[in-house]
N, C-alpha and C positions, 0 to 999 in steps of 0.2 A: 355545772350544777346538775342535780338529778331532777328530771322531769317525769313525774308519775302520771300515767293516763289510765283512767278507769273507763273501759269501753265494753260494749257488748261483744259476745263471741260471734264471729262471722261464719265460721265453719265452711261448709261447701259453697255457700253463696259467695263468700268473700274470695274464695279460691278462683271462682269463675268470673267475678265482677270486680275489677280493680278500682272502680269508682265508688265502691262501698267503703268509703274512707273512715267512717266512724266505727268500723269493726276493729277489735283489738289487734288482729293480724296486720292491719294496714296502718294503724297508729296515726290516723289523719293524714297519711302520706308525708309525715314530717320527720320520720326517723333519719333519712339521709341528711337532711338539712341540719338537724340538731347534732347528730354525731359528727358531722364535718366541722362543726363549730366547737367540738370538744365536750359536749354535754352528754350525759348518760340518760337513755330513754328506757323506761320500764312501762310496758303496757299489760294490764291485768284485767280480768273480768270479775274476779271474786271480790265482793264488796264488804266482807266482814273481817275474818281473821287475816287474810292476805293483805287487805287494805291497811289494817292496823299495823301489821308488821312492816310494811313498806313506808308508812308515813314517818317513821322515826327520823329518817335522813333525807326526806323529800324537801326540795326547795320550791318546786312549782307543781301544782296539782291541776290536771285537766280532766274534766268529767263532762257528761252530757245530761240533758233533761230526760232522755229516753232510757238511760241506764244509769240513774243518778247514784253517785257516791254521797251518802248522807254525811256531810261534814259538820258533825256536832261540836258542841263546846268541848266535850271530852277529847275528841279527836284532834281538835285544834291545840289543846293543851299538850297532847302527846306528840306534836309535830313541831319541835322547837326551831327548826330551820325554815319552816314554811313561810314564804314571802308573798306568794301569788297564787290565787285560785281562779281558774278560767273555766267558763262554761261554754262548750262548743254547741251553741244553740242559744235559745232565749229562755230566761227564767232561772233565777239563782236561789229559789226558795229551799233547795236542798242544802244550802249552806247557812249555818248560824251566823247571820250578818252582824249581829251585835257582838258576838264573841270575836269575829274576824276584825271588827273595828277596834275593839279593845286591845287586840294584839298588834295592831298596825299592819295587818295583812291587806293587800289590795285584792279586791274581787272584781272581776269583769266578765261580761258575756258578749256574744257577738250579736248585738241588737240589730234587728232588721234582716238577719240572714235567712230566716225561714217564714217570714210573715205571709208571703204569697202562698207558700205551700200549705200553711195552716188555714188560711182563709178559704182556699179551694176545698180543702178537706171538710171544713165546717158546712159549706154550702152543699157539697155532695151528700153529707150525712143528713142535712135537712130534707133534701129530696128523697133520700133513701127511706126516711121515716114517713113523710107525708104521702108518698106514692106507694107505700107498703111493698117496697121492692123485694126485700129478702124473702118473705113467704112465697111470692110469685117465682122467684129464682129457685127456691128449694123444690117447688113443684116440678120444675124442669129436671133437676138432678134426680128426684125421686120417681120420675116417670109418671107424674100425675098431670091432670088437665082439669082444674076446678076453677073456672073463671070467677064464679060467684064468691068463693072463699077469699080470693085475692082482692077482688074489687070492693068487697064489703067494707074494707078499711082504707081504701085508696081515695085521696083527695087531690084537688088542684092546689098548688101553692098560691097561684094568683088570687088576689082579693083578701088574703090573710094578713094579719098583723104580726110582724116579727119584732121582737125586742132584742136589742144588742146591749149586753151588760159589759161595759168596758169599751170605750171608743178610741183606743189607741191605734197603733199601726195596723194591727190585725183587724180589729173591729171596724175600722174605716174601710179596709179593703173588702170585708164582708158586705158592708153597705153598698159599695160600688158594684159588686158582683150581683147584688139583689135587684139593682135598678131594672134590669130587663124582665123581671118576673111580675112587675106591676103589683107589688105588695106595699102596705103601709109599714114604715119602719119607725119605731121608737128606740131611744137609747138612753142609757144612764151611765154617767161617769162621775168620779169625784170632781173633775174639772169640766165644766160645760164648754163645749166648742163655741167658736165665734158664729155670729149670724151668717157670715159668708160661708164658713165650713158646713154649717147645717144645710144651707141652701144648695151647695154643690152636691153634698151627699144625699140630699132629699130625705133627711131624717129629722124627727122632732124629739126634743128633750122631755123626759119625765122622771120624777123621783122614782127610786127603785120600787117602793111599795105601791106606787100608783101604776107603774108599768106592768108589774107582774100579772094582775088579774085581767088586763086588757089584751094580752098577747096569745096568739095561737101557737107561736113558736118562740122560744127564748134561747139565745145562744150566748155562751159565756166567754169573755175574752179579757178578763182582768187578772192581775198578778195575785199570787197567794202571799198574803201578809198576815200578821196577827189579827188585823181587823177584818180580813175577808175569809179567814179560816171558818168553815161552816156557814158561809153566807146564805146558802140555801139549806136551811134546816126544816124541821117538820112543819113549822108555821108557814114559811114562805112557799114550800112545796104545796101545802094545802090551799094557799091563796091563788095558786095558778088555776087558770080556766080548766074546768073538767074537759078531758080529751085533748089537752094541749101537749106539745112536744118540747123536750128540753135537750139541748146539744151542748156539750162541754169539751172543748179542745184546749182549755186553759190549764187547770190543775184539779186533780181528783178531790182534794180536801176542801175545795170551795163548796162541796155538797156533803151533807151528812149521809154517810154510807147506808146505814140501816133505814133512815127515814125515806131515802129514795127507793130502796128495795120495797118498802111497805107501800109507797105511793104507786109503784108499778104493779105490784101484785093485786092491789085493790082495784086497779083499773082507772084510778083518778087521772093518771097521765096516760096518754095514748102511746107514747114511745119515748125512748131515751137513746141518745147516741153520743159518741165522743171517743177519745182515745187516751184519756188520762185517768190514772188510778192512784190510790194510795193503799199500801206502799207499791213501789214499782221495782221489779215485776210483781204483778198481782198474784197472790197465792191461788192455787187451784180451787180452793173453797171460798173465794171472795164472793160475797152475796150478789154482786152485780152480774156475775157470769150466768146465773140461772134465772135472771129476771125475764118475764115475758116481754115480747115486743121491743127488744133492744137491738141496736145495730152497732155495738161497741167494737172497736178494734184495739189492738195493742198500740202503744204510744209511737205512732209512725207518721202522724200528720206533718210534722216539721222536719222530717229527715228523708225527703226525696233525694235522688242523686244530685239534682241541681242544688238543693239546700246544703247537702254535705260539702259540695265544692265551695260554697260561699262561706260556711262557718269554719271549714279547715283553713281557708285563706285568711279569715279573720284571726284565727288562733295564731297562725304564722306571723301575722303582722304584730299582734300583741307581744309575742315572744321576741321578735326582732327588736322591737322598741325597748322591751324590758331589759334584755341583755346588753343593749347599747346605752342604757341609762336615760333613755328618752321617754317622754310621757306617752302612755297608752291613749289611743283615740278616745276623746272625751265622751262620745256617745256610748262607748262600751263600758264605762266605769260604773260600778255599783257601790263599792266601798273604797275609799281612798283617804289617806291622812287621818285615820282614826275616826272617820265619819261615814255614815251611809249617805251618799250624795245623789243617787239616782232618784229622779222625781217619782218613779213608780213605787219606790220603797221608802223614800225619805219620810213621808208623813207618818208612816206606821212606826218609825223608829225615833221620831223626834219627841223628846220629853217636854 
């Protein structure tokens, strides 16, 4: 079978760091394994013309959330041999799940592979914003020493109210990591946690539109579905507490691009951070790049070297099972048997 991998270019970094498995040069470390079993491996970085050319005879497509191949309905139609789409990481919103289900294509992702990595990144970015870290850092680089300018926008996180939107694997780990900061934590999810879970995590449930105006910091950890696309538009951003902070390590399209830029330029929000954009990679003129008081990064939160080892191993397990005709790990499955079966996406695609 032909296994097509769409991965980012590793360049010099990949040449010096073999653990950079998600680079196209390293092909998740799976080329020897696949070729020894008689399969053909093609690893590309170009996501338009080359992707379209390669899809025609592809049996298995592997991509990542960090350099996503947008698997549209048209691309699925142009890939008659495609049987399996795998995401090396978490989040399969770059795949048209309804079209995949209609074609009987299995879609899976390596659930849990980078939840620790993303949770750590989110908490880091909260602190970066609240403590006004980047302006203070820039003073050092630029040879300045203006304590007043840096301290004027610096706060303690302790005593603040943090809202977690999406209390799944990542959101819960964020809550655990916030325990030591003595903050009040509210959460919203389409499925309320049990009383025992809430007590252990030390979090309280609130409806989304009740949570928003109460929080000093809001962090997003929900999947992108047709229902959550644009979840934070102009109205919800305006409902946030003046001077609040927003962190998004989930998906860029959860937030209205221009509405966020307006809220930041007006000063209604004190800061924005995250590492997710739409599209990805973000164009050089993306409105968020020039917003004041942001601490954005490229989409790197879930692709630490440790996370890469975990999701590469998960992809190998999926392929081993698929080629042997055995079921893929149930927790990994998003689409199977003509249906969207993952709880994270099923409600959005159930008629």
